[in-house]
PLY file of the C-alpha trace (Angstrom):
ply
format ascii 1.0
element vertex 446
property float x
property float y
property float z
element edge 445
property int vertex1
property int vertex2
end_header
81.27 61.00 148.47
78.36 62.58 148.02
77.90 63.74 151.72
81.36 65.35 151.28
80.48 67.51 148.31
76.65 67.74 148.24
74.13 69.01 150.38
71.68 66.22 150.95
68.34 65.82 152.64
65.69 63.32 152.58
61.76 63.82 152.70
58.54 61.41 153.35
56.35 61.82 150.04
54.63 64.21 151.63
57.19 66.75 152.33
57.95 66.10 156.18
61.64 65.94 156.62
63.51 62.92 157.87
67.17 63.79 157.90
69.80 66.03 156.25
73.86 65.95 156.11
75.92 68.47 157.57
76.51 70.65 154.60
72.70 71.23 154.24
72.56 72.26 157.58
75.59 74.40 157.59
73.96 76.31 154.50
70.54 76.84 155.86
71.51 77.53 159.31
69.83 74.96 161.28
70.61 72.17 163.26
69.14 68.44 162.25
66.83 68.69 165.67
65.32 71.96 164.33
64.24 70.65 160.86
63.40 66.68 161.79
59.65 66.58 161.39
59.17 69.74 160.11
57.48 70.17 156.33
59.75 71.60 153.15
58.12 74.70 153.02
60.09 75.63 156.18
62.62 76.39 153.12
60.27 78.41 150.69
58.69 81.63 150.94
55.54 81.64 152.89
53.55 83.38 149.83
54.67 80.48 147.36
54.05 77.78 150.30
50.73 78.27 150.05
49.90 78.23 146.60
48.55 75.48 144.48
51.49 75.15 142.61
53.46 74.01 145.86
50.92 71.60 146.52
51.32 70.14 143.16
55.13 70.16 143.26
54.89 67.39 145.91
51.68 65.77 144.62
53.97 65.02 141.65
57.10 63.82 143.45
55.22 61.05 145.62
53.81 60.13 141.90
57.24 59.44 140.93
58.05 62.35 138.94
61.87 63.66 139.41
62.99 67.68 139.32
66.25 69.29 138.46
66.62 73.32 138.83
67.76 76.07 140.30
65.51 77.17 143.55
65.95 80.23 146.01
65.35 78.69 149.74
65.15 81.06 152.77
67.86 80.53 155.76
67.25 80.43 159.21
68.23 84.09 159.37
65.98 84.90 156.68
68.22 85.25 154.01
68.12 83.87 150.98
70.42 80.97 149.25
70.16 79.52 145.73
70.88 76.21 144.83
71.10 74.21 142.14
69.14 70.74 143.11
67.53 67.65 141.90
64.61 65.89 143.93
64.45 62.31 143.22
61.73 60.03 144.30
62.89 56.71 145.69
61.04 53.46 145.60
60.74 50.27 147.45
60.94 46.82 145.88
57.07 47.22 144.92
57.74 50.38 142.96
56.10 52.32 145.68
57.73 56.03 146.42
58.93 55.63 150.19
60.87 59.06 150.07
62.21 61.88 148.25
65.88 62.77 148.30
67.63 66.19 147.35
70.69 66.84 146.47
72.13 70.37 146.14
74.93 72.52 145.70
75.34 76.30 146.37
75.30 78.68 143.37
74.24 81.87 145.35
77.72 83.85 144.58
77.05 82.64 140.98
73.00 83.73 140.79
74.63 87.07 142.73
77.42 87.29 140.11
75.12 87.09 137.31
72.52 89.50 138.75
75.30 92.02 139.30
76.25 91.50 135.38
73.10 91.97 134.62
72.79 95.02 136.60
75.62 96.34 134.55
74.08 95.09 131.28
70.97 97.47 132.57
73.36 100.43 133.12
74.60 99.83 129.69
70.89 100.10 128.33
70.47 103.45 130.04
73.54 104.66 128.56
75.60 104.46 131.77
79.39 103.94 130.55
80.73 104.70 133.82
79.44 101.45 135.30
82.05 98.87 136.34
81.73 95.30 137.39
84.02 94.40 140.43
86.11 91.26 140.21
84.76 87.61 141.27
86.41 84.60 142.77
84.26 82.82 140.37
86.15 82.07 137.34
83.72 82.25 134.34
81.46 85.28 136.21
85.06 87.28 136.54
85.65 86.49 133.01
81.99 87.79 131.86
82.68 90.82 134.67
86.35 91.47 132.75
84.95 91.07 129.38
82.04 93.56 129.95
84.30 96.31 131.64
86.94 96.28 128.90
83.95 96.58 126.39
82.25 99.70 128.13
85.91 101.38 128.40
86.43 100.79 124.78
82.58 102.35 124.09
83.48 105.03 126.38
86.51 106.23 125.07
84.74 105.62 121.51
81.93 107.74 122.42
84.15 110.32 123.77
85.55 110.77 120.61
82.64 110.68 118.45
81.29 113.37 121.12
84.44 115.48 120.43
84.45 114.89 117.05
80.77 116.08 116.55
81.43 119.20 118.49
84.03 119.80 116.13
82.17 119.02 113.07
79.24 121.16 114.65
81.42 123.95 115.30
83.24 124.04 111.57
80.07 123.68 110.31
79.00 126.65 111.85
81.73 128.35 110.49
81.19 127.44 106.96
77.63 128.50 107.21
78.61 131.93 108.25
81.44 131.90 105.18
79.13 130.77 102.89
76.73 133.57 104.20
79.16 135.91 103.60
80.06 134.70 100.64
76.66 134.61 99.15
76.15 138.22 100.03
79.22 139.58 98.34
78.05 137.43 95.09
75.06 138.99 95.15
76.56 142.16 95.00
78.63 141.38 92.70
76.22 139.81 90.45
74.36 143.22 90.70
77.57 145.24 89.79
77.87 143.05 87.04
74.59 143.60 85.54
74.82 147.34 86.26
78.30 147.27 84.19
76.93 145.15 81.83
74.05 147.38 81.17
76.57 150.53 81.05
78.92 148.56 78.47
75.44 148.08 76.31
74.77 151.30 76.16
78.36 152.42 75.24
79.01 149.98 72.32
75.19 151.92 70.91
76.84 155.02 71.39
80.32 154.08 69.67
78.25 152.48 66.71
75.98 155.72 66.24
79.49 157.35 66.66
80.84 155.10 63.95
77.74 155.66 61.33
77.95 159.52 62.02
81.83 159.51 60.84
80.90 157.54 58.06
78.48 160.27 57.28
81.06 162.80 57.63
83.38 160.74 55.20
80.91 160.83 52.47
80.33 164.68 52.99
84.32 165.59 53.35
83.98 163.19 49.95
81.63 165.46 48.26
83.05 168.75 49.37
86.37 167.54 47.76
84.69 167.00 44.39
83.04 170.29 44.94
86.54 171.76 45.70
87.82 170.21 42.34
84.81 171.69 40.45
85.22 175.29 41.83
88.93 175.23 40.29
87.15 175.58 37.25
84.67 177.85 38.37
86.14 180.70 40.05
83.47 182.75 40.14
81.73 180.20 42.44
84.58 180.13 44.54
83.02 182.39 47.12
79.97 180.37 47.39
81.52 177.02 47.51
84.26 178.36 50.18
81.03 179.57 52.41
79.52 176.36 52.07
82.65 174.66 53.13
83.02 176.97 56.19
79.90 175.79 57.01
80.56 171.93 56.32
83.65 172.53 58.56
81.71 174.09 61.53
79.70 170.81 61.38
82.60 168.65 61.16
84.10 170.88 64.04
80.87 169.87 65.92
80.98 166.27 65.07
84.86 166.01 65.77
83.92 167.43 69.50
81.17 164.93 70.20
83.57 162.32 68.75
86.07 163.84 71.07
83.95 163.65 74.23
82.87 160.17 73.33
86.79 159.61 73.39
87.32 160.90 76.69
83.88 159.06 78.33
85.23 155.88 76.39
88.52 156.43 78.52
87.02 157.17 81.63
84.71 153.92 81.33
87.87 151.92 80.32
89.81 153.31 83.21
86.81 152.16 85.33
86.44 148.87 83.84
90.09 148.16 84.51
89.60 149.10 88.02
87.12 146.35 88.29
89.18 143.84 86.51
91.73 144.69 89.32
89.50 143.77 91.67
88.31 140.56 90.11
92.18 139.25 90.60
92.60 136.17 88.38
88.94 136.13 87.04
89.25 139.51 85.74
92.68 139.37 83.97
91.49 139.23 80.71
88.96 141.75 81.08
91.68 144.14 82.00
93.46 143.33 78.54
90.41 144.31 76.85
89.50 147.37 79.08
93.40 148.79 78.10
93.03 148.21 74.68
89.79 150.11 74.58
91.26 152.61 76.86
94.19 152.83 74.15
91.59 152.68 70.97
89.82 156.10 73.15
93.13 157.75 73.42
93.79 157.46 69.68
90.31 158.66 69.11
90.84 161.62 70.89
94.46 162.57 69.66
92.96 161.97 65.90
90.06 164.13 67.44
92.29 167.12 67.94
94.15 166.98 64.96
90.88 166.85 63.04
89.75 170.45 65.08
93.36 171.85 64.29
92.84 170.98 60.54
89.32 172.29 60.64
90.89 175.41 62.23
93.13 175.60 59.36
90.11 175.24 56.81
88.01 178.07 58.31
90.98 180.29 58.42
92.05 179.71 54.95
88.23 180.07 53.92
87.72 183.37 55.24
91.06 184.39 53.57
89.66 182.98 50.19
86.82 185.39 50.59
88.88 188.37 51.23
91.00 187.13 48.43
89.57 186.28 45.59
92.23 186.72 43.56
94.03 183.63 45.31
91.52 181.66 44.89
93.32 178.80 42.91
95.79 178.47 45.02
93.39 178.37 48.12
90.84 176.16 46.21
94.24 173.70 45.97
94.82 173.85 49.46
91.59 173.32 50.34
91.30 170.30 48.07
94.61 169.13 50.06
92.71 169.90 53.50
89.69 168.15 52.54
91.84 165.07 51.26
93.19 164.96 54.63
90.14 165.17 56.37
88.55 162.48 54.38
91.25 160.00 55.21
91.31 161.01 58.88
87.55 160.48 59.27
87.62 157.42 57.34
90.37 156.51 60.42
87.88 157.81 62.98
84.65 155.71 61.53
87.21 152.68 61.25
88.22 153.08 64.85
84.88 153.24 65.98
83.66 150.54 64.53
86.70 148.82 66.01
85.68 149.88 69.40
82.27 148.90 69.02
83.15 145.66 67.68
85.36 145.53 71.14
82.65 146.69 73.43
80.14 143.98 71.66
82.78 141.62 72.99
83.22 142.79 76.41
79.80 143.10 76.58
79.51 139.11 75.67
82.34 138.29 78.53
80.38 140.42 81.04
77.12 138.70 80.29
79.23 135.10 80.55
80.70 136.44 83.61
77.42 137.40 84.84
76.29 133.72 84.13
79.09 132.39 85.76
78.48 134.63 88.79
74.84 133.53 89.11
76.37 129.92 89.24
78.31 130.66 91.97
75.42 132.31 94.02
73.53 129.18 93.23
76.66 126.96 94.37
77.18 128.94 97.47
73.11 128.97 98.31
73.53 124.94 98.18
76.92 124.96 100.02
75.26 127.16 102.60
72.02 124.74 102.73
74.78 121.41 103.12
76.65 122.90 105.85
73.44 123.88 107.81
72.38 120.29 107.57
75.57 118.90 108.70
75.45 121.42 111.33
72.03 119.94 112.19
73.04 116.42 111.59
76.26 116.91 113.81
74.07 118.67 116.68
71.77 115.66 116.59
74.52 113.52 117.13
75.77 115.71 120.16
72.25 114.96 121.55
72.45 111.14 121.17
76.20 110.93 122.62
75.12 113.06 125.48
72.55 110.15 126.46
75.52 108.72 127.62
77.35 109.19 130.78
80.76 110.26 131.15
84.32 108.44 131.98
84.74 110.63 135.04
84.47 108.58 138.36
83.68 105.28 136.87
80.96 103.61 139.62
81.54 99.91 140.42
79.21 97.45 141.11
80.06 95.14 143.77
79.27 91.15 144.38
76.15 91.53 147.20
73.74 89.03 148.23
70.94 89.01 145.17
68.05 90.82 146.80
64.92 88.66 147.60
62.73 88.60 144.89
59.26 90.21 145.25
57.35 87.53 144.19
58.66 84.03 144.67
59.77 82.35 141.54
57.75 78.88 140.80
59.06 75.94 141.02
59.95 73.65 138.49
56.44 71.98 137.11
57.93 69.35 134.87
60.53 66.63 134.84
64.15 67.73 135.14
67.45 65.73 134.38
70.21 64.78 135.86
72.59 66.43 133.51
71.81 69.23 134.52
73.70 68.75 138.04
77.05 68.84 135.50
79.54 71.62 136.68
77.65 72.34 140.16
79.94 74.28 142.63
80.64 71.74 145.57
80.40 72.68 149.09
0 1
1 2
2 3
3 4
4 5
5 6
6 7
7 8
8 9
9 10
10 11
11 12
12 13
13 14
14 15
15 16
16 17
17 18
18 19
19 20
20 21
21 22
22 23
23 24
24 25
25 26
26 27
27 28
28 29
29 30
30 31
31 32
32 33
33 34
34 35
35 36
36 37
37 38
38 39
39 40
40 41
41 42
42 43
43 44
44 45
45 46
46 47
47 48
48 49
49 50
50 51
51 52
52 53
53 54
54 55
55 56
56 57
57 58
58 59
59 60
60 61
61 62
62 63
63 64
64 65
65 66
66 67
67 68
68 69
69 70
70 71
71 72
72 73
73 74
74 75
75 76
76 77
77 78
78 79
79 80
80 81
81 82
82 83
83 84
84 85
85 86
86 87
87 88
88 89
89 90
90 91
91 92
92 93
93 94
94 95
95 96
96 97
97 98
98 99
99 100
100 101
101 102
102 103
103 104
104 105
105 106
106 107
107 108
108 109
109 110
110 111
111 112
112 113
113 114
114 115
115 116
116 117
117 118
118 119
119 120
120 121
121 122
122 123
123 124
124 125
125 126
126 127
127 128
128 129
129 130
130 131
131 132
132 133
133 134
134 135
135 136
136 137
137 138
138 139
139 140
140 141
141 142
142 143
143 144
144 145
145 146
146 147
147 148
148 149
149 150
150 151
151 152
152 153
153 154
154 155
155 156
156 157
157 158
158 159
159 160
160 161
161 162
162 163
163 164
164 165
165 166
166 167
167 168
168 169
169 170
170 171
171 172
172 173
173 174
174 175
175 176
176 177
177 178
178 179
179 180
180 181
181 182
182 183
183 184
184 185
185 186
186 187
187 188
188 189
189 190
190 191
191 192
192 193
193 194
194 195
195 196
196 197
197 198
198 199
199 200
200 201
201 202
202 203
203 204
204 205
205 206
206 207
207 208
208 209
209 210
210 211
211 212
212 213
213 214
214 215
215 216
216 217
217 218
218 219
219 220
220 221
221 222
222 223
223 224
224 225
225 226
226 227
227 228
228 229
229 230
230 231
231 232
232 233
233 234
234 235
235 236
236 237
237 238
238 239
239 240
240 241
241 242
242 243
243 244
244 245
245 246
246 247
247 248
248 249
249 250
250 251
251 252
252 253
253 254
254 255
255 256
256 257
257 258
258 259
259 260
260 261
261 262
262 263
263 264
264 265
265 266
266 267
267 268
268 269
269 270
270 271
271 272
272 273
273 274
274 275
275 276
276 277
277 278
278 279
279 280
280 281
281 282
282 283
283 284
284 285
285 286
286 287
287 288
288 289
289 290
290 291
291 292
292 293
293 294
294 295
295 296
296 297
297 298
298 299
299 300
300 301
301 302
302 303
303 304
304 305
305 306
306 307
307 308
308 309
309 310
310 311
311 312
312 313
313 314
314 315
315 316
316 317
317 318
318 319
319 320
320 321
321 322
322 323
323 324
324 325
325 326
326 327
327 328
328 329
329 330
330 331
331 332
332 333
333 334
334 335
335 336
336 337
337 338
338 339
339 340
340 341
341 342
342 343
343 344
344 345
345 346
346 347
347 348
348 349
349 350
350 351
351 352
352 353
353 354
354 355
355 356
356 357
357 358
358 359
359 360
360 361
361 362
362 363
363 364
364 365
365 366
366 367
367 368
368 369
369 370
370 371
371 372
372 373
373 374
374 375
375 376
376 377
377 378
378 379
379 380
380 381
381 382
382 383
383 384
384 385
385 386
386 387
387 388
388 389
389 390
390 391
391 392
392 393
393 394
394 395
395 396
396 397
397 398
398 399
399 400
400 401
401 402
402 403
403 404
404 405
405 406
406 407
407 408
408 409
409 410
410 411
411 412
412 413
413 414
414 415
415 416
416 417
417 418
418 419
419 420
420 421
421 422
422 423
423 424
424 425
425 426
426 427
427 428
428 429
429 430
430 431
431 432
432 433
433 434
434 435
435 436
436 437
437 438
438 439
439 440
440 441
441 442
442 443
443 444
444 445
């Protein structure tokens, strides 16, 4: 049974060949006559046969030690045969080793298959995802090769997806970075414009407050003139002098009203510009647009009131001139002056109140502009952070792409076929310790 399934050979204790069965002869390519009487070293590498380790191997066998392991053996044609073998000493009745028997199985194809798998793993370690292992008729090696191929194919698809996603992320990050840069530039420009606008509104607020103070002063002057006009009704002789003073006061009032009219005109223009800027700001400027509209309305009211006051002052001047010429009509003229001055006092009070309201409104607008400038500055900082994050994402995606690029692509998969295992550059060592017979379980039969 052993002769039919195993390659067997017998040696003298010193390694001289006694006999071998046909399985062994066929495996090594020799006839029995060619090997009988020869030494075992004819089957091993010459470099290994000349070592002390090889001599010790046969001394240990002659001393009764057995070995079980995988061995490379050299055929007659010089090719390499891998065997799973057991060297077992045989004893005589007195316990002396009289010969050594070897039982072996050919594991060359299995060995070559495992070498091919190792080659595939090495290719995988080098990032070659297009490497494939061809099928083997040895089931466990074939299963291993199939599992390897399927794993590499999945990894190849995964790395392809990673590469595609990496490129998309890098491209998107670049676009985000460019957009963030543009937004940062626009935000900085907007912040500068808001700062200038806030400064202009603050200056306008100060001017309007000054106008309100002037209007209150005018109101006081008009009240005093009204008192004087009342007293002038009792002292007609002083009418011309009082009228002259009223004429002078009216001229001053006319000048002040002209200033107020100019301020109202400038306020109207500023409110119009502020409304345009609010419209450009979109949703964020809607509240500011309402405020600007109210400011423009107040400015228009101030302008209208100033026009009316100018007309009244013109009438007053004309009446004063008539009063100088017509002293006889002083009583009636003074009565008219008192009424006109009362109206002027009312209008001036309205102007002062309107100016104060304008100042209050402009102060609120200024506060809103300050808050808007603060928010814009925060937006600018966030845009800078977004730009930095986009750049970091771009760099990370680039590094990921470089890592993925280390793996070769899927086009034209390379296949490693099961070929004869290459002859080692240096002979593998023979075993130096006892083997076990259990290691022979699962050998491939001849």
